[in-house]
C-alpha positions as a LaTeX table, in Angstrom:
\begin{tabular}{lrrr}
\hline
Residue & $x$ (\AA) & $y$ (\AA) & $z$ (\AA) \\
\hline
Met1 & $-18.77$ & $-3.17$ & 21.25 \\
Arg2 & $-17.46$ & $-2.13$ & 24.67 \\
Arg3 & $-17.23$ & $-5.76$ & 25.67 \\
Leu4 & $-15.32$ & $-6.63$ & 22.49 \\
Phe5 & $-12.75$ & $-3.88$ & 22.82 \\
Ala6 & $-12.32$ & $-4.46$ & 26.55 \\
Tyr7 & $-11.36$ & $-8.00$ & 25.57 \\
Val8 & $-9.02$ & $-6.85$ & 22.84 \\
Ile9 & $-7.36$ & $-4.24$ & 25.03 \\
Ala10 & $-6.84$ & $-6.92$ & 27.65 \\
Val11 & $-4.67$ & $-8.84$ & 25.18 \\
Gln12 & $-2.76$ & $-5.70$ & 24.10 \\
Ala13 & $-4.08$ & $-5.05$ & 20.59 \\
Ala14 & $-1.54$ & $-3.89$ & 17.99 \\
Leu15 & $-1.55$ & $-0.30$ & 16.84 \\
Ile16 & $-0.01$ & 1.64 & 13.98 \\
Gly17 & 2.27 & 4.53 & 14.93 \\
Phe18 & 2.75 & 7.86 & 13.14 \\
Gly19 & 4.92 & 8.48 & 10.10 \\
Gly20 & 4.49 & 5.01 & 8.65 \\
Ser21 & 6.41 & 3.32 & 11.48 \\
Val22 & 4.93 & 0.28 & 13.12 \\
Arg23 & 4.37 & 0.17 & 16.86 \\
Ile24 & 2.88 & $-2.89$ & 18.51 \\
Ala25 & 2.10 & $-2.99$ & 22.19 \\
Ala26 & 3.58 & $-5.74$ & 24.31 \\
Ala27 & 1.39 & $-8.74$ & 24.95 \\
Gln28 & 1.52 & $-11.75$ & 27.20 \\
Val29 & 3.01 & $-14.53$ & 25.06 \\
Ser30 & 2.92 & $-18.19$ & 26.02 \\
Asp31 & 3.05 & $-21.57$ & 24.33 \\
Asp32 & $-0.15$ & $-22.27$ & 26.23 \\
Val33 & $-2.11$ & $-19.65$ & 24.26 \\
Val34 & $-3.65$ & $-19.88$ & 20.80 \\
Lys35 & $-3.40$ & $-16.36$ & 19.43 \\
Ile36 & $-5.26$ & $-15.05$ & 16.38 \\
Gly37 & $-4.60$ & $-11.68$ & 14.74 \\
Val38 & $-7.02$ & $-9.77$ & 12.52 \\
Leu39 & $-4.89$ & $-7.76$ & 10.09 \\
Asn40 & $-6.81$ & $-5.49$ & 7.71 \\
Asp41 & $-7.81$ & $-1.96$ & 6.74 \\
Gln42 & $-9.52$ & $-0.44$ & 9.78 \\
Ala43 & $-10.52$ & 3.00 & 8.51 \\
Gly44 & $-9.55$ & 3.36 & 4.84 \\
Ser45 & $-11.29$ & 2.65 & 1.54 \\
Val46 & $-12.40$ & $-0.86$ & 2.52 \\
Gly47 & $-12.70$ & $-0.28$ & 6.27 \\
Asp48 & $-16.47$ & $-0.76$ & 6.21 \\
Ile49 & $-16.12$ & $-4.05$ & 4.34 \\
Gly50 & $-13.78$ & $-5.58$ & 6.93 \\
Gly51 & $-12.37$ & $-3.23$ & 9.52 \\
Lys52 & $-13.65$ & $-3.44$ & 13.08 \\
Gly53 & $-16.50$ & $-5.64$ & 11.88 \\
Ser54 & $-13.98$ & $-8.39$ & 11.10 \\
Val55 & $-12.63$ & $-8.09$ & 14.66 \\
Val56 & $-16.17$ & $-8.47$ & 15.98 \\
Met57 & $-16.82$ & $-11.54$ & 13.86 \\
Ala58 & $-13.55$ & $-13.16$ & 14.95 \\
Gln59 & $-14.53$ & $-12.56$ & 18.56 \\
Leu60 & $-17.99$ & $-14.07$ & 18.03 \\
Ala61 & $-16.41$ & $-17.20$ & 16.55 \\
Ile62 & $-14.07$ & $-17.48$ & 19.54 \\
Glu63 & $-17.01$ & $-17.06$ & 21.92 \\
Asp64 & $-18.93$ & $-19.78$ & 20.06 \\
Phe65 & $-16.00$ & $-22.12$ & 20.63 \\
Gly66 & $-16.05$ & $-21.40$ & 24.35 \\
Gly67 & $-13.04$ & $-19.09$ & 24.37 \\
Gln68 & $-10.53$ & $-21.95$ & 24.47 \\
Val69 & $-9.25$ & $-24.90$ & 22.47 \\
Leu70 & $-7.31$ & $-27.95$ & 23.69 \\
Gly71 & $-7.66$ & $-26.47$ & 27.15 \\
Lys72 & $-5.76$ & $-23.33$ & 26.09 \\
Pro73 & $-7.22$ & $-19.82$ & 26.01 \\
Val74 & $-7.79$ & $-18.22$ & 22.61 \\
Lys75 & $-6.69$ & $-14.59$ & 22.43 \\
Leu76 & $-7.41$ & $-12.02$ & 19.78 \\
Ile77 & $-5.39$ & $-9.02$ & 18.59 \\
Phe78 & $-5.82$ & $-6.73$ & 15.60 \\
Ala79 & $-3.97$ & $-4.09$ & 13.59 \\
Asp80 & $-4.52$ & $-1.65$ & 10.73 \\
His81 & $-2.17$ & $-2.08$ & 7.75 \\
Gln82 & $-3.69$ & 0.95 & 5.99 \\
Asn83 & $-3.86$ & $-1.03$ & 2.72 \\
Lys84 & $-0.07$ & $-0.81$ & 2.46 \\
Ala85 & 1.86 & $-3.98$ & 1.69 \\
Asp86 & 5.02 & $-2.86$ & 3.49 \\
Ile87 & 3.11 & $-2.12$ & 6.70 \\
Ala88 & 1.22 & $-5.42$ & 6.41 \\
Ser89 & 4.52 & $-7.27$ & 6.03 \\
Ala90 & 6.11 & $-5.51$ & 9.01 \\
Ile91 & 3.16 & $-6.20$ & 11.30 \\
Ala92 & 2.87 & $-9.83$ & 10.22 \\
Arg93 & 6.60 & $-10.38$ & 10.82 \\
Arg94 & 6.39 & $-8.76$ & 14.25 \\
Trp95 & 3.37 & $-10.87$ & 15.11 \\
Val96 & 4.94 & $-14.21$ & 14.21 \\
Asp97 & 8.48 & $-13.44$ & 15.42 \\
Val98 & 7.72 & $-11.60$ & 18.66 \\
Glu99 & 4.01 & $-11.82$ & 19.49 \\
Gln100 & 3.81 & $-15.58$ & 18.76 \\
Val101 & 0.60 & $-15.20$ & 16.74 \\
Asp102 & $-0.58$ & $-18.60$ & 15.49 \\
Ala103 & $-2.97$ & $-17.45$ & 12.76 \\
Ile104 & $-3.68$ & $-14.25$ & 10.83 \\
Val105 & $-7.11$ & $-13.60$ & 9.34 \\
Asp106 & $-8.77$ & $-11.20$ & 6.85 \\
Gly107 & $-5.84$ & $-9.58$ & 5.00 \\
Ala108 & $-8.02$ & $-7.05$ & 3.16 \\
Ser109 & $-6.35$ & $-5.72$ & 0.00 \\
Ser110 & $-4.76$ & $-8.23$ & $-2.37$ \\
Ser111 & $-1.30$ & $-6.66$ & $-2.27$ \\
Ala112 & $-1.26$ & $-6.75$ & 1.53 \\
Ala113 & $-2.62$ & $-10.30$ & 1.60 \\
Leu114 & 0.08 & $-11.54$ & $-0.77$ \\
Thr115 & 2.79 & $-10.21$ & 1.55 \\
Ile116 & 1.08 & $-11.78$ & 4.58 \\
Asn117 & 0.90 & $-15.02$ & 2.62 \\
Glu118 & 4.68 & $-15.04$ & 2.19 \\
Val119 & 5.39 & $-14.15$ & 5.82 \\
Thr120 & 3.14 & $-16.90$ & 7.15 \\
Arg121 & 4.46 & $-19.44$ & 4.64 \\
Asn122 & 8.05 & $-18.81$ & 5.77 \\
Ala123 & 7.15 & $-18.68$ & 9.47 \\
Arg124 & 4.86 & $-21.73$ & 9.25 \\
Arg125 & 1.80 & $-19.93$ & 10.56 \\
Val126 & $-1.78$ & $-20.04$ & 9.29 \\
Phe127 & $-3.20$ & $-17.30$ & 7.08 \\
Met128 & $-6.95$ & $-17.22$ & 6.42 \\
Ser129 & $-7.73$ & $-14.65$ & 3.75 \\
Ser130 & $-11.24$ & $-13.26$ & 3.56 \\
Gly131 & $-10.81$ & $-9.72$ & 2.27 \\
Ala132 & $-8.41$ & $-10.36$ & $-0.62$ \\
Ala133 & $-9.86$ & $-11.25$ & $-4.01$ \\
Thr134 & $-6.70$ & $-12.13$ & $-5.93$ \\
Thr135 & $-6.66$ & $-15.65$ & $-7.35$ \\
Glu136 & $-2.88$ & $-15.76$ & $-6.84$ \\
Leu137 & $-3.50$ & $-17.03$ & $-3.30$ \\
Thr138 & $-4.79$ & $-20.29$ & $-4.78$ \\
Gly139 & $-2.64$ & $-20.06$ & $-7.91$ \\
Ala140 & 1.10 & $-19.67$ & $-8.34$ \\
Ser141 & 1.45 & $-18.13$ & $-4.85$ \\
Cys142 & $-0.55$ & $-20.81$ & $-3.02$ \\
Ser143 & 0.86 & $-21.84$ & 0.35 \\
Pro144 & 0.39 & $-25.00$ & 2.43 \\
Thr145 & $-0.59$ & $-22.79$ & 5.37 \\
Thr146 & $-3.03$ & $-20.44$ & 3.58 \\
Val147 & $-6.79$ & $-20.88$ & 3.11 \\
Gln148 & $-8.87$ & $-18.44$ & 1.03 \\
Phe149 & $-12.39$ & $-17.82$ & 2.25 \\
Asn150 & $-15.09$ & $-15.67$ & 0.61 \\
Tyr151 & $-14.71$ & $-14.40$ & $-2.97$ \\
Asp152 & $-12.02$ & $-14.15$ & $-5.60$ \\
Thr153 & $-11.89$ & $-12.36$ & $-8.94$ \\
Phe154 & $-12.65$ & $-15.49$ & $-10.96$ \\
Met155 & $-15.85$ & $-16.06$ & $-8.97$ \\
Leu156 & $-16.91$ & $-12.41$ & $-9.15$ \\
Ala157 & $-16.51$ & $-12.36$ & $-12.93$ \\
Asn158 & $-18.30$ & $-15.67$ & $-13.35$ \\
Gly159 & $-21.33$ & $-14.38$ & $-11.49$ \\
Thr160 & $-21.99$ & $-10.78$ & $-12.50$ \\
Val161 & $-20.32$ & $-10.72$ & $-15.92$ \\
Lys162 & $-21.94$ & $-13.92$ & $-17.18$ \\
Ala163 & $-25.35$ & $-12.68$ & $-16.09$ \\
Met164 & $-24.90$ & $-9.39$ & $-17.94$ \\
Leu165 & $-23.55$ & $-11.10$ & $-21.06$ \\
Asn166 & $-26.68$ & $-13.24$ & $-21.09$ \\
Gln167 & $-28.73$ & $-10.01$ & $-21.03$ \\
Gly168 & $-26.97$ & $-8.74$ & $-24.16$ \\
Tyr169 & $-24.28$ & $-6.53$ & $-22.59$ \\
Asp170 & $-21.55$ & $-7.89$ & $-24.86$ \\
Thr171 & $-19.15$ & $-4.93$ & $-25.14$ \\
Trp172 & $-17.19$ & $-3.87$ & $-22.06$ \\
Tyr173 & $-14.99$ & $-1.06$ & $-20.78$ \\
Leu174 & $-13.36$ & $-1.28$ & $-17.33$ \\
Leu175 & $-12.47$ & 1.26 & $-14.66$ \\
Thr176 & $-9.71$ & $-0.62$ & $-12.86$ \\
Ala177 & $-8.17$ & 0.06 & $-9.46$ \\
Asp178 & $-4.42$ & 0.41 & $-9.92$ \\
Tyr179 & $-3.23$ & $-2.39$ & $-7.63$ \\
Ala180 & $-3.11$ & $-6.21$ & $-7.50$ \\
Phe181 & $-6.84$ & $-6.77$ & $-6.95$ \\
Gly182 & $-7.83$ & $-4.54$ & $-9.87$ \\
Tyr183 & $-5.36$ & $-6.20$ & $-12.24$ \\
Ser184 & $-6.61$ & $-9.67$ & $-11.28$ \\
Leu185 & $-10.26$ & $-8.70$ & $-11.72$ \\
Glu186 & $-9.57$ & $-6.99$ & $-15.05$ \\
Ala187 & $-7.83$ & $-10.13$ & $-16.33$ \\
Asp188 & $-10.68$ & $-12.42$ & $-15.26$ \\
Val189 & $-13.41$ & $-10.16$ & $-16.66$ \\
Ser190 & $-11.57$ & $-9.77$ & $-19.99$ \\
Arg191 & $-11.06$ & $-13.53$ & $-20.27$ \\
Leu192 & $-14.71$ & $-14.28$ & $-19.58$ \\
Val193 & $-16.08$ & $-11.59$ & $-21.92$ \\
Arg194 & $-13.96$ & $-12.83$ & $-24.83$ \\
Ala195 & $-14.65$ & $-16.50$ & $-24.09$ \\
Asn196 & $-18.38$ & $-15.82$ & $-24.40$ \\
Gly197 & $-18.22$ & $-13.93$ & $-27.69$ \\
Gly198 & $-18.09$ & $-10.42$ & $-26.24$ \\
Lys199 & $-15.57$ & $-7.65$ & $-26.87$ \\
Met200 & $-13.34$ & $-5.64$ & $-24.56$ \\
Leu201 & $-13.25$ & $-2.05$ & $-25.80$ \\
Gly202 & $-10.63$ & $-0.85$ & $-23.35$ \\
Ser203 & $-9.86$ & 0.03 & $-19.75$ \\
Val204 & $-8.45$ & 2.86 & $-17.66$ \\
Arg205 & $-6.72$ & 2.57 & $-14.29$ \\
His206 & $-7.41$ & 4.81 & $-11.34$ \\
Pro207 & $-5.53$ & 5.18 & $-8.04$ \\
Leu208 & $-6.74$ & 3.75 & $-4.75$ \\
Asn209 & $-8.98$ & 6.20 & $-2.85$ \\
Ala210 & $-9.78$ & 8.22 & $-5.98$ \\
Ser211 & $-12.16$ & 11.11 & $-5.34$ \\
Asp212 & $-12.65$ & 12.34 & $-8.91$ \\
Phe213 & $-13.78$ & 9.81 & $-11.53$ \\
Ser214 & $-14.80$ & 12.37 & $-14.15$ \\
Ser215 & $-12.02$ & 11.72 & $-16.66$ \\
Phe216 & $-12.32$ & 7.96 & $-16.24$ \\
Leu217 & $-16.08$ & 8.03 & $-16.77$ \\
Leu218 & $-15.77$ & 10.26 & $-19.81$ \\
Gln219 & $-13.38$ & 7.77 & $-21.39$ \\
Ala220 & $-15.78$ & 4.94 & $-20.60$ \\
Gln221 & $-18.71$ & 6.81 & $-22.13$ \\
Ala222 & $-16.70$ & 7.64 & $-25.24$ \\
Ser223 & $-15.95$ & 3.93 & $-25.77$ \\
Asn224 & $-19.68$ & 3.31 & $-26.39$ \\
Ala225 & $-19.37$ & 0.04 & $-24.47$ \\
Lys226 & $-22.70$ & $-1.38$ & $-23.36$ \\
Ala227 & $-21.25$ & $-2.31$ & $-19.95$ \\
Ile228 & $-18.92$ & $-0.16$ & $-17.86$ \\
Gly229 & $-17.36$ & $-2.47$ & $-15.29$ \\
Leu230 & $-16.01$ & $-1.20$ & $-11.98$ \\
Ala231 & $-12.97$ & $-3.33$ & $-11.12$ \\
Asp232 & $-12.55$ & $-1.69$ & $-7.73$ \\
Ala233 & $-14.08$ & $-1.84$ & $-4.25$ \\
Gly234 & $-15.27$ & 0.07 & $-1.21$ \\
Thr235 & $-15.33$ & 3.86 & $-1.38$ \\
Asp236 & $-13.88$ & 3.76 & $-4.91$ \\
Thr237 & $-16.94$ & 1.84 & $-6.12$ \\
Ile238 & $-19.29$ & 4.12 & $-4.19$ \\
Asn239 & $-17.70$ & 7.27 & $-5.63$ \\
Ala240 & $-17.72$ & 5.87 & $-9.16$ \\
Val241 & $-21.40$ & 4.92 & $-8.99$ \\
Lys242 & $-22.42$ & 8.30 & $-7.56$ \\
Gln243 & $-20.45$ & 10.24 & $-10.16$ \\
Ala244 & $-21.67$ & 7.99 & $-12.97$ \\
Ala245 & $-25.21$ & 9.07 & $-12.13$ \\
Glu246 & $-24.12$ & 12.71 & $-12.31$ \\
Phe247 & $-22.56$ & 12.08 & $-15.73$ \\
Gly248 & $-25.69$ & 10.39 & $-17.01$ \\
Val249 & $-24.28$ & 6.89 & $-17.43$ \\
Ser250 & $-27.56$ & 5.13 & $-18.08$ \\
Gly251 & $-29.78$ & 4.01 & $-20.90$ \\
Arg252 & $-27.92$ & 1.79 & $-23.33$ \\
Gln253 & $-24.80$ & 1.90 & $-21.15$ \\
Arg254 & $-25.04$ & 0.02 & $-17.87$ \\
Leu255 & $-22.77$ & 0.22 & $-14.86$ \\
Ala256 & $-21.51$ & $-3.10$ & $-13.50$ \\
Gly257 & $-20.20$ & $-3.15$ & $-9.92$ \\
Leu258 & $-17.96$ & $-6.20$ & $-9.89$ \\
Leu259 & $-17.22$ & $-6.25$ & $-6.16$ \\
Val260 & $-20.16$ & $-4.76$ & $-4.30$ \\
Glu261 & $-20.77$ & $-5.34$ & $-0.61$ \\
Ile262 & $-23.97$ & $-4.58$ & 1.29 \\
Thr263 & $-22.20$ & $-1.65$ & 2.97 \\
Asp264 & $-21.74$ & $-0.12$ & $-0.49$ \\
Val265 & $-25.44$ & $-0.51$ & $-1.26$ \\
His266 & $-26.30$ & 1.04 & 2.09 \\
Ala267 & $-24.03$ & 4.02 & 1.39 \\
Leu268 & $-25.49$ & 4.51 & $-2.09$ \\
Gly269 & $-29.14$ & 4.02 & $-1.10$ \\
Leu270 & $-31.61$ & 1.82 & $-2.94$ \\
Ala271 & $-32.69$ & 4.62 & $-5.24$ \\
Ala272 & $-29.18$ & 4.79 & $-6.72$ \\
Ala273 & $-28.27$ & 1.10 & $-6.48$ \\
Gln274 & $-31.57$ & $-0.56$ & $-7.48$ \\
Gly275 & $-31.32$ & $-3.19$ & $-10.20$ \\
Met276 & $-27.57$ & $-3.70$ & $-9.74$ \\
Leu277 & $-26.42$ & $-7.33$ & $-9.91$ \\
Val278 & $-24.23$ & $-8.49$ & $-7.04$ \\
Thr279 & $-22.29$ & $-11.74$ & $-6.68$ \\
Thr280 & $-21.70$ & $-12.83$ & $-3.09$ \\
Ser281 & $-21.06$ & $-15.85$ & $-0.88$ \\
Phe282 & $-23.04$ & $-14.41$ & 2.04 \\
Tyr283 & $-26.18$ & $-12.41$ & 2.72 \\
Trp284 & $-27.34$ & $-11.71$ & 6.24 \\
Asp285 & $-30.99$ & $-12.55$ & 5.47 \\
Leu286 & $-30.43$ & $-16.03$ & 3.98 \\
Asn287 & $-31.89$ & $-18.02$ & 6.88 \\
Glu288 & $-32.66$ & $-17.86$ & 10.59 \\
Glu289 & $-29.08$ & $-18.81$ & 11.52 \\
Thr290 & $-27.60$ & $-15.94$ & 9.50 \\
Arg291 & $-30.18$ & $-13.57$ & 10.96 \\
Ala292 & $-29.30$ & $-14.70$ & 14.51 \\
Leu293 & $-25.59$ & $-14.16$ & 13.84 \\
Thr294 & $-26.41$ & $-10.73$ & 12.42 \\
Arg295 & $-28.30$ & $-9.73$ & 15.55 \\
Arg296 & $-25.23$ & $-10.55$ & 17.66 \\
Phe297 & $-22.99$ & $-8.66$ & 15.24 \\
Ala298 & $-25.25$ & $-5.61$ & 15.28 \\
Ala299 & $-25.32$ & $-5.58$ & 19.08 \\
Ala300 & $-21.51$ & $-5.67$ & 19.25 \\
Met301 & $-21.24$ & $-2.94$ & 16.61 \\
Gly302 & $-23.69$ & $-0.64$ & 18.37 \\
Gly303 & $-26.76$ & $-1.50$ & 16.29 \\
Asp304 & $-28.01$ & $-0.71$ & 12.77 \\
Arg305 & $-25.34$ & $-2.79$ & 11.03 \\
Val306 & $-25.25$ & $-6.08$ & 9.14 \\
Pro307 & $-22.14$ & $-8.12$ & 8.30 \\
Thr308 & $-20.52$ & $-8.12$ & 4.88 \\
Ala309 & $-19.31$ & $-11.24$ & 3.09 \\
Val310 & $-15.74$ & $-10.37$ & 4.16 \\
Gln311 & $-16.76$ & $-10.21$ & 7.81 \\
Ala312 & $-18.81$ & $-13.41$ & 7.54 \\
Gly313 & $-15.74$ & $-15.03$ & 5.97 \\
Val314 & $-13.69$ & $-14.07$ & 9.04 \\
Tyr315 & $-16.29$ & $-15.71$ & 11.30 \\
Ala316 & $-16.27$ & $-18.88$ & 9.18 \\
Ala317 & $-12.46$ & $-18.91$ & 9.05 \\
Val318 & $-11.87$ & $-18.54$ & 12.80 \\
Arg319 & $-14.56$ & $-21.05$ & 13.68 \\
His320 & $-13.21$ & $-23.64$ & 11.23 \\
Tyr321 & $-9.61$ & $-22.99$ & 12.31 \\
Leu322 & $-10.42$ & $-23.65$ & 15.97 \\
Arg323 & $-12.26$ & $-26.83$ & 15.08 \\
Ala324 & $-9.24$ & $-27.99$ & 13.06 \\
Val325 & $-6.89$ & $-27.24$ & 15.98 \\
Gln326 & $-9.16$ & $-29.29$ & 18.23 \\
Val327 & $-9.20$ & $-32.26$ & 15.85 \\
Ala328 & $-5.48$ & $-32.03$ & 15.03 \\
Gly329 & $-4.60$ & $-31.89$ & 18.73 \\
Thr330 & $-2.04$ & $-29.19$ & 18.00 \\
Asp331 & $-1.71$ & $-25.62$ & 16.69 \\
Asp332 & 1.06 & $-26.61$ & 14.26 \\
Ala333 & 0.12 & $-24.75$ & 11.08 \\
Leu334 & 0.73 & $-27.54$ & 8.56 \\
Lys335 & $-1.25$ & $-30.07$ & 10.58 \\
Val336 & $-4.06$ & $-27.61$ & 11.26 \\
Val337 & $-4.49$ & $-26.65$ & 7.59 \\
Gln338 & $-4.46$ & $-30.34$ & 6.67 \\
Gln339 & $-7.43$ & $-30.75$ & 9.01 \\
Met340 & $-9.10$ & $-27.61$ & 7.63 \\
Lys341 & $-8.98$ & $-29.27$ & 4.22 \\
Ala342 & $-10.15$ & $-32.63$ & 5.52 \\
Leu343 & $-13.07$ & $-31.36$ & 7.60 \\
Pro344 & $-16.27$ & $-29.95$ & 6.04 \\
Ile345 & $-17.09$ & $-26.36$ & 7.04 \\
Asp346 & $-20.36$ & $-26.07$ & 8.93 \\
Asp347 & $-21.63$ & $-22.74$ & 10.24 \\
Pro348 & $-24.66$ & $-20.47$ & 9.77 \\
Tyr349 & $-24.10$ & $-20.15$ & 6.01 \\
Asn350 & $-21.69$ & $-22.95$ & 5.02 \\
Lys351 & $-23.16$ & $-26.44$ & 5.12 \\
Gly352 & $-20.77$ & $-29.26$ & 4.31 \\
Val353 & $-18.47$ & $-26.94$ & 2.33 \\
Gln354 & $-15.00$ & $-28.27$ & 1.50 \\
Val355 & $-11.59$ & $-26.60$ & 1.40 \\
Arg356 & $-9.95$ & $-27.58$ & $-1.84$ \\
Glu357 & $-6.36$ & $-28.84$ & $-2.25$ \\
Asp358 & $-5.17$ & $-25.38$ & $-3.31$ \\
Gly359 & $-6.72$ & $-23.72$ & $-0.22$ \\
Arg360 & $-9.87$ & $-22.41$ & $-1.93$ \\
Val361 & $-13.06$ & $-22.65$ & 0.18 \\
Met362 & $-15.80$ & $-23.86$ & $-2.15$ \\
His363 & $-18.68$ & $-21.70$ & $-0.89$ \\
Asp364 & $-22.09$ & $-21.69$ & $-2.49$ \\
Val365 & $-22.43$ & $-18.41$ & $-4.37$ \\
Tyr366 & $-25.48$ & $-16.20$ & $-4.92$ \\
Leu367 & $-26.26$ & $-13.87$ & $-7.78$ \\
Met368 & $-28.35$ & $-11.14$ & $-6.17$ \\
Gln369 & $-30.22$ & $-8.15$ & $-7.52$ \\
Val370 & $-30.54$ & $-4.98$ & $-5.48$ \\
Lys371 & $-34.17$ & $-4.24$ & $-4.67$ \\
Ser372 & $-36.00$ & $-1.06$ & $-5.48$ \\
Pro373 & $-37.07$ & 1.17 & $-2.56$ \\
Ser374 & $-40.65$ & $-0.05$ & $-2.93$ \\
Glu375 & $-39.58$ & $-3.72$ & $-2.71$ \\
Ser376 & $-37.62$ & $-3.31$ & 0.53 \\
Arg377 & $-39.76$ & $-4.20$ & 3.56 \\
Tyr378 & $-37.43$ & $-3.67$ & 6.52 \\
Pro379 & $-33.95$ & $-2.32$ & 7.33 \\
Phe380 & $-31.19$ & $-3.83$ & 5.15 \\
Asp381 & $-33.73$ & $-5.78$ & 3.08 \\
Tyr382 & $-31.65$ & $-4.99$ & 0.02 \\
Tyr383 & $-31.22$ & $-8.16$ & $-2.06$ \\
Lys384 & $-33.32$ & $-10.72$ & $-3.83$ \\
Val385 & $-31.83$ & $-14.03$ & $-4.96$ \\
Val386 & $-31.57$ & $-14.37$ & $-8.74$ \\
Gln387 & $-29.61$ & $-17.61$ & $-8.76$ \\
Lys388 & $-27.83$ & $-19.91$ & $-6.32$ \\
Met389 & $-24.68$ & $-21.50$ & $-7.74$ \\
Arg390 & $-22.43$ & $-24.27$ & $-6.50$ \\
Gly391 & $-18.85$ & $-23.37$ & $-5.77$ \\
Glu392 & $-17.71$ & $-25.98$ & $-8.29$ \\
Asp393 & $-19.50$ & $-24.04$ & $-11.02$ \\
Val394 & $-18.14$ & $-20.55$ & $-10.31$ \\
Phe395 & $-14.64$ & $-20.82$ & $-8.83$ \\
Arg396 & $-11.64$ & $-21.44$ & $-11.06$ \\
Pro397 & $-11.13$ & $-25.14$ & $-11.87$ \\
Leu398 & $-8.39$ & $-26.70$ & $-9.79$ \\
Ala399 & $-6.30$ & $-27.72$ & $-12.80$ \\
Glu400 & $-6.21$ & $-24.17$ & $-14.19$ \\
Gly401 & $-4.77$ & $-22.37$ & $-11.17$ \\
Gly402 & $-1.14$ & $-23.43$ & $-11.37$ \\
Cys403 & $-0.89$ & $-24.10$ & $-7.62$ \\
Pro404 & 2.23 & $-26.22$ & $-6.99$ \\
Leu405 & 0.44 & $-27.99$ & $-4.12$ \\
Val406 & $-2.01$ & $-29.63$ & $-6.52$ \\
Lys407 & $-1.12$ & $-33.19$ & $-7.44$ \\
Lys408 & $-0.89$ & $-33.67$ & $-11.17$ \\
Pro409 & $-2.90$ & $-36.54$ & $-12.65$ \\
\hline
\end{tabular}
């Protein structure tokens, strides 16, 4: 970790000032530098999902490319947008207008990512989303310079919700985070439940960073829905699961975490999380390559950590971006993203994966089940594979997204 942040400090990493104002330190800017910025939530509700771990993964990808591309050094900066769209927009504008950042990665919350998407579209810079789950990035708001790695709400619903419907959980009530991601996930879950003969019995919206879920859980219990879906993420999901156990949500009612990362399972503990179904594009223990990458990540993070799917998505994004710059022979955003779509993605967990016309990365997807304490054999041995699914079978069909970039037949 010291090596990582020494590197970042050397390129004058961006910082957030007090009182909501944005303060970014001066950096050496040159046309002979390819500069990448990690813009996400560093310490808030989804800080463990992306945060500093995303910075580490970006750095590992740069190191794996030799620290340069087309004979130019690759430099990394980062900033915390605090999950606020206005701060994300201000930082992104400063980066592209003053700092000459060529590509922004992660994005974190959907509302922040959508503003970054517009800034980079207008400035003709690359945006590689890994933390945002909204399908708008590959739908009506798709951009010729944006690529969406990792999950989205359509994929998350297709994995976990379908599996639970097949187990007989055919009536649903949702606890929805009151921002863009929650709305998108609620819409996709509701569509899928109804399309498969189930019923939506209602939903209630809660604020970001909610600490008290009692009233929301009481409403969910009163609905008598068989499945109580958590259309939220990070500490909100963790708090909801913990408080659901206190309220006795069990038996014929089952809790469904719709966006659960391994950091959430770690925070909850296997005793509380066991049996939960998780849909993900990445698990650290998939193969020897993912385990080797995890060992490097853990060393940079100070040990006893494994990467999330968001952080793995940042690694995949930066690595693929640099390869596309190399092949394109330029860092021009439109030409680079054209190459990102033309070239297959190959890294420790993506093998021959394509970037679709609308910017969606067509990862393989895994339906996992959280192990019981007795099944876990070593640290972070948390998941067992229930089903491996092709991206074509779980992500939204190209024709249904409404992306204006998609050629009509």
